[in-house]
N, C-alpha and C positions, 0 to 999 in steps of 0.2 A: 507141391502146388501152392501157389500164393492164395491166401484167403483173407478177406476183411470180415471180421465178426463183430457185429454191433450188439449192444445191450443197453438197457435203461429206459426203453420206451414204456408207455403205459397210459393210464387214465389219470387226469388231474382236474381239479376245479379251476375256474378262471382265477388268476392271481397267484396260482401256485407255481411250483418249480419242479423241474426234472433235470437229470444229468444223463446225457447219452455218452456211451463209451464205444470205442472201436479199436480193435487190436488186430495187427497184421501178423499172420502166421505164414510159415514156409521159409524157404531158403532165398534170401535176398541180399543185395549189396548196399542198399541205402534207400532212404525215402526222401523225396523232395516235398512238394506241396501236398498238404492234406486238406480235406474240405468236407463240409456237410452240405448236402442238398436236401430238398424236400419236394414232395409231389402230392397234390390232391388229385383224387380220382377224376379223370377226364380233363385234366390240365397238364401243361408242360412241367417238367421237373425244373425247379429253380434253385439257384445258388443261394445258400444261406450265409456261409462264412468260409474263409480260407485262412490257412496259416502255413507259411513257408519254412524252409529249413533254418532261417535265421530269426524265426518267430515273429515275423511281420504278419499282421492280421488285417483282414478286410471283412466287412459285413454288409449284408443287404440293408438298405435304409430302414426297413420296417422292424428290424431286430436290434438295431444299434441301441446301446444302453440297457438292453434286457438280456441279450445272449452273450456268452463269452466262450470263444474257442481257445483251446490250449492243447499242448502235446507233451508227451514224455517219450523222448527218443530211446531211452534205455528200455522202455517197455513196449516200444513200437506202437504207441497208442495215441489216439486223438480223442478229445473230449468236447462236449458242447454243454455248457451250463446254461439252462434256460430258466429265466426268472420272469415274473409278471406275465405269465402265459395267458393268452386270450384264445377264444374259440377259433379265431382266424389262423392260429398256429397249428391247428389240427391238420395232420398230414402224415405220410410215411416219410421218415427221415433216412437218408442214405449217406453212408460214409464213402469217400472217394480219395484215392491217393495215387500219386505218380511215384512208381517204385523202380529202382534200378535192379535189373537182373543181368549180372555181368556188365556189359557195356551198353545195354539197351534199356531205355526208359519206357516203361509200360504203365498204362492207366488201368486201375482196378476199382471195382464197385463192391460195396457190401450188399447184403441181401435186403436190407431195409428193416426199420423198426417203427411200429405204429405209435404215434403220439396223438392222444385224443384229449381235448380240453373242453370241458362242459361249462356252460354259462350258469 
């Protein structure tokens, strides 16, 4: 069974940094686009950043210049380096990936990791 397991969330003061990690486990045939989303309680989940198989990245405007998404295909991992954090970044962060299982492309979510930024 394919799982996305996140780690690295926690509490940090404004201006601080955190690094989120997400590792894909299970029997797979490849990974296409990987992404990070975040969700504040009572609001819609929003896209933070994406990285595709040729390492092209895209970011939500509010995190450009502060967050960096990267991936390690050998480790089946995606990372989100978050710098200059502000209270507005407080949310549950979710890993997402498009994964090949045989000839079928499936979309998977991680369980989420809480990031809390205090002022």
